Backbone as a chain_set.jsonl record, in Angstrom:
{"seq": "MVHRFLACLGLFTAVSAFAADGATILDQQCVACHGKNGISSESMIPIIAGYSQKYIVDSIGLFKKKTRFCAEVTIPSGPKKGTKSDMCKVVTNLSDEDVEAVARHLSGLKFVRAKQPFDAAKAQKGTAVYKLRCEKCHEDNGASPSEDNGILAGQWMPYLREQLNGFRAGKRPIDDKMKQRLDRVNKEEEDALLHFFASQQ", "coords": {"N": [[236.379, 393.198, 88.735], [236.371, 392.272, 91.231], [234.641, 393.441, 92.699], [232.563, 392.612, 91.67], [232.593, 390.026, 92.574], [232.194, 390.224, 94.867], [229.949, 391.279, 95.349], [228.414, 389.34, 94.122], [228.865, 387.484, 96.118], [227.446, 388.687, 98.609], [225.172, 388.313, 97.819], [224.624, 385.445, 97.871], [225.101, 384.998, 100.635], [222.65, 386.705, 101.57], [220.749, 385.136, 100.569], [220.958, 382.722, 101.334], [220.827, 383.131, 104.056], [218.238, 384.218, 104.123], [217.043, 381.602, 103.414], [217.673, 380.324, 105.639], [216.261, 381.611, 107.502], [213.786, 380.603, 107.197], [213.762, 377.954, 108.068], [214.162, 378.525, 110.508], [212.18, 379.908, 111.239], [210.136, 377.297, 110.72], [210.755, 375.795, 112.81], [210.465, 376.9, 114.977], [207.759, 377.622, 114.991], [206.073, 375.994, 113.527], [206.507, 373.374, 114.009], [205.858, 371.569, 116.381], [203.246, 370.729, 115.64], [202.952, 370.341, 112.706], [205.142, 368.563, 112.549], [208.305, 367.549, 112.536], [210.311, 368.825, 109.641], [207.984, 369.251, 108.326], [206.769, 367.372, 108.059], [204.18, 366.033, 108.992], [202.512, 363.436, 111.795], [200.309, 363.274, 112.463], [196.655, 363.025, 111.953], [194.964, 364.626, 111.458], [195.924, 367.147, 111.03], [197.852, 368.617, 108.458], [200.256, 366.822, 106.05], [203.03, 369.122, 105.217], [205.709, 369.909, 103.765], [207.029, 369.918, 100.61], [204.649, 371.227, 99.415], [203.955, 373.768, 96.903], [205.433, 377.02, 97.088], [204.093, 379.109, 96.208], [201.439, 377.923, 96.76], [201.87, 377.608, 99.73], [201.931, 380.769, 100.976], [199.458, 381.361, 100.058], [197.874, 380.42, 101.425], [198.803, 380.815, 104.128], [197.989, 383.495, 104.172], [195.362, 383.369, 103.745], [194.59, 382.344, 106.329], [195.826, 384.473, 107.909], [193.873, 387.005, 107.525], [191.494, 385.564, 108.084], [189.69, 384.245, 106.393], [189.706, 381.764, 105.861], [188.559, 379.044, 107.31], [189.562, 378.043, 110.68], [190.533, 375.802, 112.517], [190.133, 374.683, 115.819], [193.226, 372.752, 117.162], [195.006, 370.375, 119.307], [197.587, 370.827, 120.425], [200.122, 368.713, 119.293], [203.02, 368.02, 120.326], [205.873, 369.341, 121.832], [206.779, 372.332, 123.739], [204.276, 373.447, 124.359], [202.576, 371.633, 124.522], [199.595, 369.727, 124.675], [197.873, 371.786, 125.146], [195.272, 374.21, 123.429], [195.584, 375.287, 119.935], [195.058, 377.294, 117.173], [195.371, 377.906, 113.465], [195.077, 380.495, 112.759], [195.859, 382.051, 114.837], [198.224, 380.906, 114.961], [200.272, 382.28, 112.652], [199.367, 384.678, 112.903], [201.572, 386.792, 113.875], [203.378, 386.763, 111.945], [205.273, 388.102, 109.71], [205.2, 389.405, 106.025], [207.539, 388.734, 104.875], [208.577, 386.72, 106.476], [206.47, 384.758, 105.721], [207.342, 384.509, 103.613], [209.45, 383.521, 103.513], [209.379, 381.118, 105.05], [207.499, 379.585, 103.493], [209.354, 379.255, 100.717], [211.209, 377.653, 102.216], [209.581, 375.579, 103.003], [208.766, 374.418, 100.554], [211.064, 373.269, 99.198], [211.505, 371.073, 100.542], [210.926, 367.552, 101.009], [207.747, 365.879, 100.182], [206.858, 363.735, 102.439], [204.726, 360.698, 102.159], [201.894, 359.796, 103.873], [201.556, 356.928, 105.716], [199.077, 355.17, 106.043], [195.415, 353.104, 106.514], [193.8, 352.012, 103.969], [190.846, 351.447, 101.967], [191.134, 348.848, 100.002], [189.393, 348.379, 97.423], [187.294, 350.469, 97.261], [189.351, 352.786, 96.877], [189.85, 351.482, 94.221], [187.6, 352.12, 92.954], [187.823, 355.008, 93.528], [189.427, 355.728, 91.328], [188.414, 356.572, 88.761], [186.981, 358.469, 89.869], [188.659, 360.261, 90.416], [189.872, 360.976, 87.753], [187.818, 361.715, 86.093], [187.053, 364.088, 87.949], [189.126, 365.524, 89.156], [191.734, 365.471, 87.827], [192.431, 367.424, 86.05], [193.117, 369.712, 87.217], [194.86, 368.427, 89.36], [197.112, 367.363, 89.03], [198.858, 363.893, 88.073], [197.883, 361.892, 90.012], [197.197, 363.419, 91.877], [199.693, 364.224, 92.723], [201.389, 366.253, 92.467], [203.019, 369.282, 92.802], [202.703, 371.731, 91.176], [200.353, 372.95, 89.944], [199.989, 374.659, 91.991], [198.311, 373.615, 93.959], [198.288, 372.025, 96.114], [199.171, 369.072, 97.845], [197.691, 366.239, 97.258], [197.766, 363.462, 97.227], [198.748, 360.914, 99.266], [198.353, 362.137, 101.213], [196.724, 363.156, 104.856], [194.106, 361.104, 105.309], [191.916, 361.533, 107.035], [192.457, 364.188, 107.232], [192.026, 365.502, 104.537], [188.831, 364.94, 104.536], [187.889, 366.282, 106.149], [188.507, 369.217, 104.986], [187.558, 368.709, 102.545], [184.754, 368.911, 103.533], [184.733, 371.413, 104.544], [185.183, 372.858, 102.218], [182.271, 372.783, 101.511], [180.824, 373.518, 103.246], [181.225, 376.346, 102.947], [183.204, 377.059, 104.489], [185.681, 377.629, 103.465], [187.414, 378.844, 101.222], [186.369, 378.737, 97.849], [187.076, 378.287, 94.103], [184.962, 378.954, 91.267], [185.102, 376.965, 89.714], [186.048, 374.252, 91.139], [184.114, 374.376, 92.313], [181.78, 373.667, 90.853], [182.707, 371.127, 89.935], [183.225, 369.648, 92.709], [180.224, 369.661, 93.068], [179.334, 367.523, 91.618], [180.207, 365.319, 93.216], [178.942, 362.628, 94.792], [178.755, 361.487, 97.947], [179.35, 358.809, 98.304], [180.873, 358.888, 95.895], [182.88, 360.492, 96.966], [184.073, 359.43, 99.322], [185.245, 357.272, 98.089], [187.135, 358.61, 96.151], [188.576, 359.886, 98.516], [189.791, 357.36, 99.748], [191.297, 356.237, 97.597], [193.224, 358.768, 97.005], [194.839, 358.209, 99.852], [195.582, 355.981, 98.685], [197.696, 356.093, 97.239], [201.055, 355.555, 98.108]], "CA": [[235.759, 391.725, 88.672], [236.363, 391.973, 92.603], [233.17, 393.855, 93.301], [231.599, 391.575, 91.003], [232.483, 388.646, 93.441], [231.846, 390.516, 96.165], [228.239, 391.617, 95.242], [227.986, 387.966, 93.776], [229.352, 386.535, 97.171], [226.566, 388.836, 99.087], [224.241, 388.242, 97.493], [224.622, 384.103, 98.351], [224.925, 385.265, 101.547], [221.468, 386.99, 101.636], [219.67, 383.949, 100.117], [221.305, 382.08, 102.467], [220.13, 383.863, 105.529], [216.798, 384.209, 103.766], [216.605, 380.249, 103.612], [217.965, 379.969, 107.033], [215.118, 382.103, 108.212], [212.618, 379.781, 106.696], [214.179, 376.623, 108.882], [213.871, 378.928, 111.737], [210.402, 379.92, 111.262], [209.521, 376.345, 110.656], [211.157, 374.939, 113.451], [209.857, 377.846, 115.999], [206.116, 378.192, 114.628], [205.286, 374.807, 113.23], [207.204, 371.92, 114.011], [204.808, 371.091, 116.841], [201.831, 370.411, 115.288], [203.266, 370.043, 111.331], [206.157, 367.873, 112.385], [209.989, 367.926, 111.852], [210.379, 369.119, 108.077], [206.763, 369.541, 107.837], [205.806, 365.7, 108.122], [202.977, 365.534, 110.34], [202.52, 362.188, 112.234], [198.605, 363.597, 113.192], [195.734, 362.728, 110.863], [194.228, 365.725, 111.542], [196.839, 368.026, 110.669], [198.376, 367.968, 107.003], [201.902, 367.339, 105.71], [203.145, 370.422, 104.149], [206.522, 369.497, 103.557], [206.977, 369.929, 99.172], [203.885, 372.15, 98.53], [204.494, 374.942, 95.846], [205.829, 378.08, 97.511], [202.929, 380.047, 96.129], [200.093, 377.524, 98.196], [201.505, 377.984, 101.185], [201.665, 381.698, 100.76], [198.32, 381.748, 99.441], [197.156, 379.711, 102.545], [198.971, 381.613, 105.652], [197.604, 384.796, 103.582], [193.448, 383.296, 104.141], [194.471, 382.577, 107.562], [195.791, 385.81, 108.235], [192.809, 387.606, 106.742], [190.655, 384.505, 108.395], [188.773, 384.134, 105.415], [190.253, 380.561, 105.802], [188.362, 378.735, 108.995], [190.897, 378.206, 111.297], [189.961, 374.404, 113.05], [191.077, 374.324, 116.737], [193.545, 371.441, 117.369], [195.368, 370.142, 120.585], [199.124, 370.647, 120.123], [200.836, 367.571, 119.916], [204.261, 367.847, 120.888], [206.62, 370.531, 121.951], [206.095, 372.805, 125.196], [202.541, 373.622, 124.507], [201.848, 369.856, 124.172], [198.105, 369.188, 125.03], [197.013, 372.791, 124.814], [194.566, 374.274, 121.901], [195.632, 376.492, 118.87], [194.596, 377.302, 115.548], [196.561, 378.752, 112.572], [195.29, 382.079, 112.553], [196.632, 382.185, 116.158], [200.195, 380.984, 114.998], [200.617, 383.067, 111.733], [198.983, 386.556, 112.994], [202.424, 387.911, 113.905], [204.11, 386.45, 110.646], [205.447, 389.222, 108.647], [205.376, 388.993, 104.544], [209.194, 388.143, 104.657], [208.653, 385.511, 107.451], [205.867, 383.775, 105.381], [207.705, 384.212, 101.919], [211.14, 382.24, 104.005], [209.121, 379.741, 105.482], [207.205, 378.961, 102.094], [210.273, 378.776, 100.056], [211.67, 376.57, 102.643], [209.004, 373.952, 102.757], [208.584, 374.215, 99.093], [212.252, 372.442, 98.917], [211.594, 370.182, 101.002], [210.285, 366.302, 100.425], [206.323, 365.662, 100.963], [206.421, 362.442, 102.418], [203.071, 360.448, 101.961], [201.492, 359.403, 105.278], [201.302, 355.352, 105.842], [197.71, 354.665, 106.767], [195.043, 352.252, 105.695], [192.772, 352.336, 103.041], [189.965, 350.412, 101.076], [191.701, 348.795, 98.02], [187.78, 348.585, 96.604], [187.342, 351.712, 97.134], [190.278, 353.197, 96.285], [189.61, 351.031, 92.712], [186.128, 353.224, 92.521], [188.046, 356.501, 93.39], [189.969, 356.34, 89.883], [187.719, 356.659, 88.277], [186.317, 359.706, 90.161], [189.808, 361.314, 90.095], [190.227, 361.031, 86.137], [186.674, 362.586, 85.877], [186.635, 365.291, 88.591], [189.911, 365.965, 89.838], [192.974, 365.026, 87.353], [192.84, 368.72, 85.278], [193.805, 370.658, 88.496], [195.305, 368.054, 90.58], [198.204, 365.973, 88.194], [200.148, 362.837, 88.723], [197.471, 361.349, 90.957], [197.276, 364.344, 93.288], [201.261, 364.408, 93.93], [201.998, 367.431, 91.756], [202.66, 370.71, 93.645], [203.38, 372.518, 90.515], [199.402, 373.542, 90.103], [199.726, 375.223, 93.15], [196.556, 373.272, 94.41], [198.434, 371.495, 97.236], [199.713, 367.826, 97.478], [196.455, 365.171, 97.833], [198.508, 361.594, 96.954], [199.39, 360.707, 100.336], [198.123, 363.537, 102.735], [196.278, 362.021, 105.607], [192.475, 361.145, 104.946], [190.847, 362.586, 107.866], [192.724, 366.093, 107.151], [191.28, 365.718, 103.905], [187.749, 364.983, 104.571], [187.676, 367.685, 106.793], [188.952, 369.876, 104.03], [186.04, 369.048, 101.728], [183.304, 369.54, 104.451], [184.87, 373.107, 104.934], [184.501, 373.748, 100.796], [181.303, 372.396, 100.84], [180.31, 374.123, 104.027], [181.502, 377.199, 102.686], [184.358, 377.655, 105.734], [186.918, 377.67, 102.766], [187.101, 379.62, 99.595], [186.559, 377.673, 96.745], [186.542, 378.815, 92.848], [183.777, 378.089, 90.569], [185.286, 375.368, 88.69], [186.031, 373.643, 91.441], [182.842, 374.277, 93.489], [180.984, 372.893, 89.859], [182.953, 369.575, 90.201], [182.743, 369.141, 93.911], [178.558, 369.179, 93.579], [178.998, 366.411, 90.871], [180.789, 364.516, 93.895], [178.102, 362.335, 96.019], [179.3, 361.243, 99.794], [179.897, 357.519, 98.256], [182.249, 359.166, 95.517], [184.023, 361.336, 97.664], [184.82, 358.232, 100.116], [186.244, 356.235, 97.39], [188.216, 359.676, 96.157], [189.949, 359.597, 99.551], [190.653, 356.075, 99.753], [192.316, 356.837, 96.599], [194.631, 359.484, 97.382], [195.139, 357.483, 100.809], [196.845, 354.712, 98.224], [198.885, 356.653, 96.74], [202.068, 355.547, 98.831]], "C": [[235.565, 391.604, 90.309], [235.028, 392.653, 92.937], [232.44, 393.235, 92.658], [231.546, 390.596, 91.779], [232.218, 389.169, 94.109], [230.371, 390.89, 96.258], [227.764, 390.083, 95.279], [227.949, 387.119, 95.564], [228.171, 387.222, 98.353], [225.555, 388.883, 98.999], [223.554, 386.86, 97.565], [224.622, 384.204, 99.467], [223.287, 385.219, 102.238], [220.546, 385.621, 101.36], [220.271, 383.148, 101.093], [220.627, 381.951, 103.891], [218.364, 383.586, 105.496], [216.596, 382.52, 104.097], [216.92, 380.027, 105.046], [216.956, 380.341, 107.849], [214.196, 381.207, 108.242], [212.569, 378.6, 107.328], [213.816, 377.125, 110.475], [212.953, 378.617, 112.167], [209.776, 378.357, 111.272], [209.797, 375.781, 112.045], [210.765, 375.606, 114.962], [208.536, 377.836, 116.158], [205.384, 376.966, 114.417], [205.491, 373.48, 113.464], [206.044, 371.21, 115.313], [204.181, 370.857, 116.803], [202.262, 370.105, 113.818], [204.555, 368.702, 111.438], [207.376, 368.31, 111.735], [209.819, 368.033, 110.415], [209.269, 369.033, 107.682], [206.129, 368.228, 107.716], [205.1, 365.393, 109.324], [202.555, 364.147, 110.293], [201.001, 362.195, 112.666], [197.658, 363.521, 112.029], [194.828, 363.607, 110.7], [194.744, 366.678, 110.962], [197.849, 368.024, 109.491], [200.346, 368.187, 107.17], [202.013, 368.37, 104.985], [204.317, 370.658, 103.646], [206.218, 369.322, 101.805], [205.843, 370.926, 98.777], [204.64, 373.227, 97.862], [204.541, 376.282, 97.041], [204.22, 379.087, 97.78], [201.718, 379.279, 97.009], [200.122, 378.317, 99.27], [201.509, 379.507, 101.59], [200.448, 382.317, 100.803], [197.539, 381.472, 100.879], [196.669, 380.614, 103.799], [198.23, 383.048, 104.986], [195.815, 384.74, 104.642], [193.859, 382.982, 105.489], [194.405, 383.578, 108.009], [194.836, 386.732, 108.411], [191.254, 387.078, 107.472], [189.156, 384.547, 107.742], [188.922, 382.605, 104.953], [189.188, 379.747, 107.403], [189.816, 378.17, 109.474], [190.496, 377.286, 112.454], [190.925, 374.865, 114.386], [191.78, 373.108, 116.725], [194.371, 371.525, 118.358], [196.851, 370.103, 120.101], [199.791, 369.345, 120.414], [201.958, 367.083, 120.488], [205.093, 368.865, 121.177], [205.879, 371.099, 123.708], [204.955, 373.163, 125.719], [202.026, 372.058, 124.162], [200.425, 370.114, 124.843], [197.499, 370.559, 125.595], [196.65, 373.208, 123.301], [195.33, 375.615, 121.576], [194.984, 376.468, 117.959], [195.415, 377.974, 114.765], [196.073, 380.238, 112.154], [195.817, 382.726, 113.886], [198.162, 382.64, 115.998], [200.65, 382.115, 113.683], [200.144, 384.728, 111.666], [200.272, 387.508, 113.038], [203.654, 387.514, 112.611], [204.618, 387.673, 110.004], [205.413, 388.913, 106.977], [206.677, 388.009, 104.175], [209.203, 386.687, 105.588], [207.79, 384.112, 106.388], [206.607, 383.035, 103.961], [209.28, 382.926, 102.087], [210.72, 381.136, 104.133], [208.441, 379.008, 104.469], [208.225, 378.257, 101.359], [211.249, 377.87, 101.03], [211.5, 375.171, 102.624], [208.937, 373.669, 101.45], [209.938, 373.419, 98.44], [212.559, 371.519, 99.598], [210.924, 368.766, 100.283], [209.071, 365.849, 100.732], [206.674, 363.987, 100.874], [205.321, 361.889, 102.944], [202.901, 359.785, 103.469], [201.178, 357.635, 104.752], [200.101, 355.443, 106.397], [196.448, 353.938, 105.941], [194.093, 352.659, 105.042], [192.229, 351.218, 102.674], [190.419, 350.486, 99.772], [190.548, 348.596, 97.011], [187.59, 349.649, 96.594], [188.038, 352.751, 96.614], [190.283, 353.033, 94.503], [188.419, 352.262, 92.329], [187.006, 355.01, 92.29], [188.807, 357.104, 92.097], [189.591, 357.025, 89.535], [187.227, 358.197, 88.343], [187.723, 360.845, 90.317], [189.929, 361.797, 88.574], [189.057, 362.094, 86.177], [186.603, 364.108, 86.463], [187.853, 366.512, 88.893], [191.383, 366.334, 88.667], [193.405, 366.65, 86.797], [193.764, 369.646, 86.231], [195.345, 369.917, 89.233], [196.215, 366.67, 89.889], [198.541, 365.325, 88.994], [199.221, 362.184, 89.918], [197.174, 362.166, 92.166], [198.581, 364.639, 93.674], [201.803, 365.316, 93.114], [201.584, 368.767, 92.409], [202.568, 371.4, 92.293], [202.075, 373.415, 90.108], [199.255, 374.625, 90.928], [198.637, 374.853, 93.989], [197.112, 372.31, 95.77], [198.447, 370.374, 97.062], [198.261, 366.859, 98.049], [197.161, 363.737, 97.991], [199.05, 361.428, 98.372], [199.354, 361.463, 101.725], [197.053, 362.628, 103.243], [194.585, 362.328, 105.135], [191.733, 361.853, 105.817], [190.897, 363.773, 107.617], [191.626, 366.179, 105.923], [189.996, 365.839, 103.567], [187.181, 365.94, 105.048], [187.558, 369.178, 105.874], [187.6, 370.207, 102.98], [184.907, 369.269, 102.305], [183.712, 370.94, 104.373], [184.503, 373.524, 103.491], [182.894, 373.793, 100.901], [180.155, 373.089, 101.928], [180.34, 375.557, 103.745], [182.776, 378.023, 103.985], [185.625, 377.474, 105.095], [186.867, 377.999, 101.875], [187.344, 378.563, 98.778], [186.481, 378.506, 95.519], [185.574, 378.229, 92.145], [184.299, 376.976, 89.977], [185.654, 374.307, 89.687], [184.924, 373.142, 91.759], [182.157, 373.391, 92.341], [181.222, 371.295, 89.971], [182.696, 369.074, 91.159], [181.339, 368.858, 93.863], [178.492, 368.094, 92.58], [179.671, 365.337, 91.939], [179.791, 364.093, 94.721], [179.159, 361.959, 97.038], [179.991, 359.887, 99.125], [181.373, 357.792, 97.578], [183.255, 359.667, 95.878], [184.743, 360.324, 98.926], [185.473, 357.465, 99.432], [187.188, 357.315, 97.108], [189.258, 359.501, 97.214], [190.843, 358.58, 99.82], [191.667, 356.26, 98.531], [193.643, 357.281, 96.42], [195.223, 358.643, 98.717], [195.968, 356.208, 100.028], [197.897, 354.833, 97.618], [200.358, 356.495, 97.746], [203.133, 355.13, 98.436]], "O": [[234.653, 390.88, 90.71], [234.351, 391.957, 93.694], [231.302, 393.245, 93.127], [230.436, 390.069, 91.85], [231.362, 388.42, 94.579], [229.736, 390.748, 97.302], [226.998, 389.609, 96.118], [227.084, 386.345, 95.973], [227.838, 386.359, 99.165], [224.81, 389.382, 99.842], [222.336, 386.758, 97.418], [223.94, 383.261, 99.866], [222.772, 384.375, 102.971], [219.663, 385.285, 102.149], [219.404, 383.032, 101.959], [220.119, 381.033, 104.536], [217.574, 383.076, 106.291], [215.945, 382.243, 105.105], [216.065, 379.333, 105.597], [216.647, 379.651, 108.821], [213.705, 380.939, 109.339], [211.489, 378.01, 107.301], [213.359, 376.426, 111.38], [212.603, 377.742, 112.959], [208.765, 378.271, 111.969], [208.814, 375.176, 112.475], [210.766, 374.907, 115.975], [208.039, 378.006, 117.271], [204.286, 376.767, 114.938], [204.72, 372.576, 113.144], [205.411, 370.224, 114.936], [203.748, 370.474, 117.89], [201.582, 369.103, 113.596], [204.804, 367.998, 110.46], [207.543, 369.087, 110.795], [209.061, 367.187, 109.939], [209.22, 368.694, 106.5], [204.988, 368.098, 107.272], [205.373, 364.715, 110.314], [202.265, 363.579, 109.24], [200.51, 361.191, 113.181], [198.067, 364.097, 111.021], [193.917, 363.465, 109.883], [193.971, 367.254, 110.197], [198.804, 367.271, 109.683], [201.169, 368.897, 107.748], [201.181, 368.617, 104.112], [204.322, 371.669, 102.943], [205.233, 368.636, 101.53], [206.07, 371.529, 97.728], [205.78, 373.554, 98.192], [203.592, 376.397, 97.817], [203.589, 379.512, 98.748], [201.096, 379.919, 97.856], [199.35, 379.147, 99.751], [201.03, 379.644, 102.715], [200.205, 383.404, 101.326], [196.708, 382.258, 101.334], [195.608, 380.987, 104.3], [197.899, 383.73, 105.956], [195.315, 385.422, 105.538], [193.113, 383.711, 106.142], [193.368, 383.987, 108.533], [194.87, 387.357, 109.47], [190.216, 387.74, 107.499], [188.035, 384.752, 108.208], [188.407, 382.195, 103.913], [189.407, 380.223, 108.517], [190.836, 377.947, 108.821], [190.092, 377.881, 113.453], [192.076, 375.282, 114.265], [191.106, 372.176, 116.287], [194.718, 372.682, 118.599], [197.17, 369.204, 119.323], [199.996, 368.931, 121.555], [202.028, 365.993, 121.055], [204.867, 369.643, 120.25], [205.027, 370.626, 124.46], [204.574, 373.24, 126.887], [201.042, 371.7, 123.514], [200.457, 370.971, 125.726], [196.651, 370.469, 126.483], [197.252, 372.864, 122.284], [195.63, 376.57, 122.293], [194.192, 375.535, 117.825], [196.253, 378.691, 115.312], [196.65, 380.964, 111.344], [196.168, 383.906, 113.9], [198.897, 383.568, 116.338], [201.578, 382.85, 114.02], [200.388, 385.621, 110.853], [200.295, 388.624, 112.519], [204.729, 388.111, 112.552], [203.603, 388.348, 109.834], [205.741, 387.737, 106.813], [206.775, 386.986, 103.497], [209.87, 385.708, 105.253], [208.199, 382.958, 106.264], [206.584, 381.913, 103.456], [209.826, 382.081, 101.377], [211.251, 380.148, 103.626], [208.677, 377.8, 104.426], [208.227, 377.032, 101.239], [212.17, 377.333, 100.415], [212.211, 374.182, 102.453], [209.076, 372.477, 101.176], [209.879, 372.99, 97.288], [213.667, 370.991, 99.509], [210.454, 368.836, 99.147], [209.131, 365.231, 101.795], [206.754, 363.236, 99.902], [204.834, 362.32, 103.989], [203.868, 359.318, 104.071], [200.7, 357.268, 103.679], [200.153, 355.928, 107.528], [196.42, 354.15, 104.728], [193.461, 353.646, 105.415], [192.753, 350.121, 102.868], [190.353, 351.317, 98.866], [190.796, 348.656, 95.807], [187.774, 350.046, 95.443], [187.47, 353.608, 95.938], [190.556, 353.912, 93.685], [188.552, 353.131, 91.467], [186.888, 355.839, 91.388], [188.901, 358.287, 91.77], [189.981, 358.185, 89.671], [187.084, 358.967, 87.393], [187.626, 362.072, 90.31], [190.074, 362.991, 88.311], [189.349, 363.284, 86.291], [186.248, 365.092, 85.814], [187.756, 367.74, 88.9], [191.962, 367.417, 88.758], [194.524, 367.094, 87.053], [194.859, 370.145, 85.972], [196.414, 370.454, 89.526], [196.083, 365.466, 90.11], [198.656, 365.56, 90.197], [199.887, 361.912, 90.916], [196.943, 361.687, 93.276], [198.799, 365.21, 94.742], [203.017, 365.135, 93.013], [200.466, 369.259, 92.563], [201.711, 372.18, 92.71], [202.347, 374.594, 89.883], [198.452, 375.515, 90.647], [198.064, 375.687, 94.689], [196.203, 371.862, 96.469], [197.774, 370.069, 96.077], [197.928, 366.886, 99.234], [196.963, 363.038, 98.984], [200.103, 362.055, 98.495], [199.982, 361.422, 102.782], [196.53, 361.702, 102.623], [194.046, 363.37, 104.764], [190.952, 362.728, 105.444], [189.927, 364.531, 107.651], [190.549, 366.749, 106.095], [189.666, 366.551, 102.619], [186.166, 366.476, 104.603], [186.7, 370.041, 106.06], [186.955, 371.219, 102.708], [184.004, 369.815, 101.671], [182.792, 371.703, 104.077], [183.653, 374.403, 103.351], [182.28, 374.747, 100.422], [178.959, 373.213, 101.661], [179.432, 376.169, 104.307], [183.025, 379.212, 104.182], [186.622, 377.211, 105.767], [186.006, 377.38, 101.251], [188.215, 377.698, 98.872], [185.829, 379.538, 95.68], [185.294, 377.047, 92.343], [183.573, 375.991, 89.836], [185.615, 373.201, 89.15], [184.577, 371.965, 91.653], [181.882, 372.262, 92.745], [180.354, 370.427, 90.065], [181.999, 368.062, 91.09], [180.985, 367.879, 94.519], [177.381, 367.564, 92.626], [179.688, 364.225, 91.411], [179.468, 364.942, 95.551], [180.355, 362.171, 96.843], [181.196, 359.777, 99.351], [182.476, 357.428, 97.986], [184.375, 359.494, 95.397], [185.875, 360.556, 99.351], [186.376, 356.844, 99.994], [188.231, 357.184, 97.748], [190.418, 359.124, 97.042], [192.054, 358.615, 100.042], [192.866, 356.426, 98.755], [194.675, 356.757, 96.0], [196.405, 358.375, 98.5], [196.832, 355.552, 100.61], [198.821, 354.041, 97.433], [200.733, 357.594, 98.153], [204.114, 355.137, 99.18]]}, "num_chains": 1, "name": "protein.A"}
């Protein structure tokens, strides 16, 4: 019984340390751009708190392999404020264990929706586009992380626009199902869809 208790205590300590490592990695590698607890205040940098663990792991994997375009951004805060960097550079030295740790930590945090202006009339039109083209894979008005497809409801609209442009231009991997759906969305419908997601506050 004592041995079992010690084994469980050891497992609990290991899990706690693993989670603490994720928080440390977030603070050291991510906060300057993505904000405290993964809540970005910059419209071109996504809010990443609350994403599924698998989505974060897969995304970092794409950046490490450079199969997903790494947009250069100006670091908005911290010691390197004002300098340029990109996700490929940031994640290059992260081990698989580091990636799993930060992904686990982020997935346990709350996604805080961006407070941003939106056009209510466009958002209303975007509802139909969402229902027709997006709902099957992005449930709950785009708020569900459970499909491992990221969170769209309340995400920064300029960031989402850039990602859609990346999908269309082949700068970001896209599966056949999403490509077929996105190809049927014209620019006016896309704009309405982005206002719909921005309206989810």
